[in-house]
N, C-alpha and C positions, 0 to 999 in steps of 0.2 A: 484509529480514532483518536490518537494523541494522548492515551492514558499511560504510556510507558511500558505496556505489556502487549504481547501478541496472543490474541485469543479469538474465540468465536465472534465477539463483538466487532473485531476489525473487519472480518469478512462481511458481516451484516452492514457495517458502516459504509464500506465500499459499494455494496449493492444498493443501499439507499441512496447514496450519492449518484450513482450511474442511472438508476431507473425510477427514483421517486422524488427527485429534487432535494435530496438531503445535502447537508453542509459538506463542502469540499475538504479533503484532508489537508492538513496544514503544511506538510513537507512534501513537495513535489517528487523528490527522489524516493521517498518511502511508498509512494503509491504504486510504483513500477515493480512489483514483486518478482516478475519473471524476467525483467531486464531487457525487454523488447523495444523500449522507447516510447511505449504508449501506456495509457491508463484505461483498461477496459475490462470486460467480464473475465477475461483469462487471468487477470491479476487477482481477483477475488478467488477464483477457483485454484490458482496455484497456491495462495496462502492457505486455504482451507485443506488442500491436499497435504501441505506440509504439517499442519496441525493434527489432522485425523488419520492420515494414511502413510505416515513416514516419508513424505516426499521431500525433495530438496528444500533447503532454507531459502528464503527470499534473499535477493541481492542486498549489498550494502545500500543504505545505512542500517539494515537490520543487524542486530535486534533493537537498536534505539537511535532514532533521529537525533536525540540530543547529544550523541557522541560522534556524529558525522561531521565532516568538515562543513563549515557554515555555508560555503559556496554550493554544496549539494542541495541543501534545504532552501536556499534563496533563488534557485533557478526557476523560471516561469513553469508552471505545471503543464504537462502534455495536454494536448487538446482532448477534450472529452467527447464521446459520441453524442 
């Protein structure tokens, strides 16, 4: 959600964007938590699994988009369903 931390609100933010017309995440690269090149439900599940079930960490630019190379965050976002 762009607040600089990874927590439950990020999963909710992603779900709201995907299914309820919520605001799009600002960094295209940080949306793709599972690294499959798409932004979809599996990314929100992947992130929540990391937070609450000791799953693997999201791919770069995790843990913070502001430390990622600029070109990662300026790429066009993946197409949303």
